[in-house]
C-alpha positions as CSV (number, residue, x, y, z in Angstrom):
1,M,-25.3,-14.4,9.7
2,D,-25.9,-14.6,13.5
3,M,-26.2,-18.3,14.6
4,M,-27.2,-17.4,18.2
5,N,-30.2,-19.2,19.6
6,G,-30.3,-21.8,16.8
7,G,-31.4,-19.2,14.2
8,M,-30.0,-17.0,11.6
9,T,-30.1,-13.2,11.4
10,E,-28.8,-11.3,8.4
11,V,-26.4,-8.5,9.3
12,L,-27.1,-5.7,6.8
13,P,-24.4,-3.3,5.7
14,R,-24.9,0.3,6.7
15,L,-23.3,3.7,6.6
16,A,-22.0,5.4,9.7
17,E,-24.2,7.9,11.6
18,V,-21.4,10.5,11.3
19,E,-18.1,10.7,9.5
20,A,-16.1,10.7,12.7
21,D,-17.2,7.1,13.4
22,V,-15.5,5.8,10.3
23,Q,-12.4,7.9,11.0
24,G,-12.2,6.6,14.6
25,L,-12.4,3.0,13.5
26,V,-9.8,3.3,10.8
27,E,-7.3,5.4,12.9
28,T,-7.3,2.8,15.7
29,R,-6.5,0.0,13.2
30,M,-4.8,1.9,10.5
31,E,-1.7,-0.3,10.2
32,T,-3.8,-3.5,9.9
33,L,-6.4,-2.1,7.5
34,L,-4.2,0.1,5.3
35,G,-0.6,-0.8,6.0
36,V,-0.1,2.7,7.3
37,R,1.4,3.8,10.6
38,F,-0.8,6.4,12.2
39,L,0.8,9.8,12.9
40,A,-1.9,12.4,13.6
41,S,-5.6,13.1,13.6
42,E,-7.2,16.4,12.5
43,Y,-3.8,17.9,11.7
44,S,-4.0,21.6,11.4
45,T,-2.4,23.2,8.2
46,G,-2.1,26.5,10.0
47,P,-4.1,29.8,10.0
48,L,-3.1,30.8,6.5
49,H,-4.1,27.6,4.8
50,G,-7.0,27.2,7.2
51,G,-7.6,23.4,7.0
52,R,-7.4,20.2,9.0
53,I,-6.2,16.9,7.5
54,D,-8.4,14.1,8.7
55,S,-5.5,11.6,9.2
56,L,-1.8,11.6,8.5
57,G,0.3,8.5,8.3
58,L,3.4,6.8,6.8
59,D,3.1,3.6,4.8
60,E,5.2,0.5,4.7
61,N,7.6,2.0,2.2
62,G,8.0,5.3,3.9
63,S,5.6,7.2,1.7
64,P,3.6,10.1,3.4
65,V,-0.1,9.3,3.4
66,I,-3.2,11.6,3.8
67,V,-6.5,9.9,4.6
68,E,-9.7,11.8,4.1
69,Y,-13.2,10.5,5.1
70,K,-16.7,11.1,4.0
71,R,-19.8,9.5,5.4
72,G,-21.6,9.1,2.1
73,T,-20.9,10.1,-1.5
74,D,-19.1,13.4,-1.9
75,A,-17.0,14.4,-4.9
76,G,-15.3,17.1,-2.8
77,V,-13.3,14.5,-0.9
78,I,-10.9,14.0,-3.8
79,H,-10.3,17.7,-4.4
80,Q,-10.0,18.3,-0.7
81,G,-7.4,15.6,-0.4
82,L,-5.4,16.9,-3.3
83,F,-5.5,20.3,-1.8
84,Y,-4.0,18.9,1.4
85,L,-1.5,16.8,-0.6
86,A,-0.2,20.0,-2.3
87,W,0.2,21.6,1.2
88,L,2.1,18.5,2.5
89,M,4.6,18.7,-0.4
90,D,5.3,22.3,0.5
91,H,5.8,21.4,4.2
92,R,8.2,18.5,4.1
93,A,10.3,19.5,7.0
94,E,7.2,19.9,9.2
95,F,6.0,16.4,8.2
96,E,9.5,14.9,8.8
97,H,9.5,16.5,12.3
98,L,6.1,14.9,13.0
99,V,7.5,11.5,11.9
100,R,10.6,11.9,14.1
101,D,8.4,12.7,17.1
102,R,6.1,9.8,16.6
103,L,8.2,7.1,15.0
104,G,11.8,8.1,15.6
105,V,14.8,9.5,13.7
106,T,15.3,6.5,11.4
107,A,11.8,6.6,10.0
108,A,12.1,10.4,9.5
109,S,15.3,10.0,7.5
110,Q,13.7,7.4,5.2
111,V,10.5,9.3,4.1
112,L,9.9,8.6,0.4
113,W,8.8,12.0,-1.1
114,S,8.6,10.6,-4.6
115,G,5.5,8.7,-3.8
116,P,3.1,10.6,-1.5
117,R,-0.4,9.0,-1.3
118,L,-4.0,10.1,-0.9
119,I,-6.5,7.6,0.4
120,C,-10.2,8.6,0.3
121,I,-12.6,6.5,2.3
122,A,-16.3,7.1,1.7
123,G,-19.7,5.5,1.6
124,D,-19.5,5.4,-2.2
125,F,-18.0,7.0,-5.3
126,T,-19.4,7.9,-8.7
127,R,-17.9,7.0,-12.1
128,Y,-16.9,10.6,-12.4
129,D,-14.8,10.2,-9.2
130,V,-13.0,7.2,-10.7
131,H,-12.4,9.1,-13.9
132,A,-11.1,12.1,-12.1
133,V,-8.4,10.3,-10.1
134,R,-7.1,8.8,-13.4
135,E,-6.5,12.3,-14.7
136,H,-4.2,13.3,-11.7
137,R,-0.5,12.6,-11.6
138,R,-0.8,11.5,-8.0
139,S,-1.1,8.2,-6.1
140,I,-4.8,8.0,-5.1
141,D,-6.9,5.2,-3.6
142,L,-10.7,5.3,-3.5
143,V,-12.0,3.0,-0.8
144,R,-15.6,2.2,-0.1
145,Y,-16.6,1.4,3.5
146,R,-19.5,-0.4,5.1
147,L,-20.3,-1.1,8.7
148,F,-21.8,-4.4,9.8
149,G,-23.5,-4.8,13.2
150,S,-22.0,-2.7,16.0
151,D,-18.3,-3.4,15.5
152,L,-17.4,-4.7,12.1
153,L,-15.9,-2.6,9.3
154,G,-15.5,-3.6,5.7
155,L,-13.3,-1.8,3.1
156,E,-13.3,-2.3,-0.6
157,T,-10.9,-0.7,-3.1
158,V,-12.9,1.0,-5.9
159,A,-10.0,2.5,-7.7
160,S,-6.2,2.6,-7.2
161,V,-4.1,4.9,-9.4
162,S,-0.4,5.3,-9.2
163,G,-0.3,8.6,-11.1
164,G,3.1,9.7,-12.3
165,M,5.0,7.4,-9.9
166,R,5.3,4.5,-12.3
167,V,6.5,6.8,-15.2
168,A,9.0,8.5,-12.9
169,G,10.4,5.2,-11.8
170,R,10.9,3.7,-15.3
171,A,14.2,5.5,-16.0
172,R,15.5,4.6,-12.6
173,R,14.5,0.9,-13.0
174,Q,16.3,0.8,-16.3
175,A,19.4,2.3,-14.8
176,V,19.3,-0.2,-11.9
177,A,18.9,-3.1,-14.3
178,R,21.8,-2.0,-16.4
179,A,24.0,-1.6,-13.3
180,A,22.9,-5.0,-12.1
181,A,23.7,-6.6,-15.5
182,D,27.2,-5.4,-15.3
183,V,28.0,-7.2,-12.1
184,Q,25.5,-10.0,-11.7
185,G,24.6,-11.9,-14.8
186,A,21.9,-11.1,-17.2
187,S,19.8,-14.2,-16.5
188,M,18.9,-13.0,-13.0
189,V,18.1,-9.5,-14.2
190,E,15.8,-11.1,-16.8
191,L,14.3,-13.3,-14.1
192,A,13.5,-10.2,-12.0
193,G,11.9,-8.6,-15.0
194,A,9.7,-11.7,-15.4
195,V,8.6,-11.5,-11.8
196,D,7.9,-7.8,-12.2
197,E,5.5,-8.6,-15.1
198,V,3.7,-11.3,-13.2
199,L,3.2,-9.2,-10.1
200,L,1.9,-6.2,-12.1
201,G,-0.4,-8.5,-14.1
202,L,-2.2,-9.9,-11.0
203,G,-4.9,-7.3,-11.2
204,D,-6.0,-3.7,-11.7
205,G,-4.6,-1.0,-9.5
206,V,-1.2,-2.6,-8.7
207,K,1.3,0.1,-7.8
208,R,5.1,-0.3,-7.9
209,V,7.2,1.7,-5.4
210,E,10.9,2.0,-5.8
211,R,13.2,2.0,-2.7
212,K,16.9,1.6,-2.7
213,T,16.9,-1.9,-1.3
214,Y,13.6,-3.3,-2.7
215,R,10.7,-2.7,-5.1
216,A,7.3,-2.9,-3.4
217,Y,4.1,-3.9,-5.1
218,Q,1.0,-2.7,-3.4
219,R,-2.8,-2.9,-3.6
220,L,-3.6,-0.4,-0.9
221,R,-1.1,-2.4,1.2
222,N,2.1,-4.1,0.1
223,F,1.6,-7.6,-1.1
224,A,5.1,-8.3,-2.5
225,C,8.6,-6.9,-2.3
226,L,11.2,-7.8,-4.9
227,C,14.9,-7.4,-4.0
228,P,17.6,-6.5,-6.5
229,P,18.8,-9.7,-8.2
230,Q,21.7,-11.6,-6.6
231,R,24.3,-13.5,-8.6
232,S,22.3,-16.8,-8.5
233,K,18.8,-16.0,-7.3
234,V,16.0,-13.4,-6.9
235,L,14.3,-12.9,-3.6
236,V,10.6,-12.0,-3.2
237,Y,8.9,-11.4,0.2
238,L,5.2,-12.0,0.4
239,K,2.4,-11.2,2.8
240,V,1.5,-14.9,3.2
241,D,1.5,-16.6,6.6
242,P,4.4,-19.1,6.5
243,K,2.3,-21.4,8.6
244,D,-0.2,-21.7,5.7
245,A,2.5,-22.5,3.1
246,D,4.3,-25.8,2.4
247,L,7.8,-24.7,3.0
248,V,10.3,-26.2,0.6
249,P,14.0,-25.9,1.4
250,G,15.8,-23.7,-1.2
251,F,12.5,-22.3,-2.4
252,T,10.4,-20.9,0.4
253,R,11.4,-19.8,3.9
254,D,9.8,-18.5,7.1
255,V,11.6,-15.2,7.8
256,S,9.2,-13.9,10.5
257,G,11.4,-12.3,13.2
258,L,14.4,-12.2,10.9
259,G,15.7,-8.9,9.5
260,H,15.3,-8.4,5.7
261,H,14.6,-5.8,3.2
262,G,10.9,-5.1,2.3
263,T,7.9,-6.4,4.0
264,G,6.4,-9.9,4.4
265,D,7.2,-13.0,6.4
266,L,7.4,-15.5,3.5
267,E,10.6,-15.5,1.5
268,V,10.5,-17.0,-2.0
269,Q,13.8,-17.8,-3.7
270,L,13.7,-17.8,-7.5
271,R,16.5,-19.2,-9.7
272,T,14.8,-20.3,-12.9
273,P,11.6,-19.3,-14.9
274,R,10.1,-22.6,-13.6
275,D,10.4,-21.2,-10.1
276,V,8.4,-18.2,-11.1
277,E,5.7,-20.5,-12.3
278,R,5.8,-22.5,-9.1
279,A,5.4,-19.3,-7.1
280,G,2.3,-18.3,-9.0
281,D,-0.2,-19.5,-6.4
282,L,1.8,-17.8,-3.6
283,F,1.8,-14.5,-5.5
284,R,-2.0,-14.7,-6.1
285,A,-2.6,-15.6,-2.4
286,S,-0.6,-12.6,-1.2
287,F,-2.4,-10.3,-3.8
288,A,-5.8,-11.5,-2.6
289,A,-4.8,-10.9,1.1
290,A,-3.9,-7.3,0.3
């Protein structure tokens, strides 16, 4: 609503005039909107492949990301994106070279090839599109956009599928849990398992991404990062502004500006199942923000 001149004017949602308008808005704010660091626009896949990837990026966990755009509803966007994703998996060295040029050597050395992602942003999707992404063993997000007024963009996740990533990570998680139990105390491993169940149960489309130093939970963007259990506590980092939380010594801590594994400025320290219950509102707030 526009409150200017003492009245109200409804700002109606609309589609872009051309696809490039959506692409331009997203690319200039990609890290804020998608949690993805922008790498390149209209990236050529070479004369043999004969294509151009709309946007290339790297997400918070180091996963390669392809973003494809369509002005309206177009079933071809999914197949096109999967075509480019297959090309990307066959050209890993080229992608890592691009990351090194744009983000530095450290980022290039930490690219997570086990979890490449495709994000399709379009005016709308059909139920057939939603069904199709669930049949692929890839991480795919379908995102509906709308423009409001002259400079506002709204994004809504229609479907978010982790593909084979969660299955592939299961054996690795079990091995990590067994190793942790050997040196740390089964109670903290069990507590971490309880946190895992709570975070996955917050809503549809939650993805779990395994890194060596943390486990990320994302809904388009990360909303929580769970670190391996310590001897006496489990640490979770959330995308909650510490200024909006009642900080309790020994339970919640502002770590903005401090180095830590994972992403998020609010650290939650969990020692008992009761602490997991206490953190429930914070988990939900971080999930909603993502």
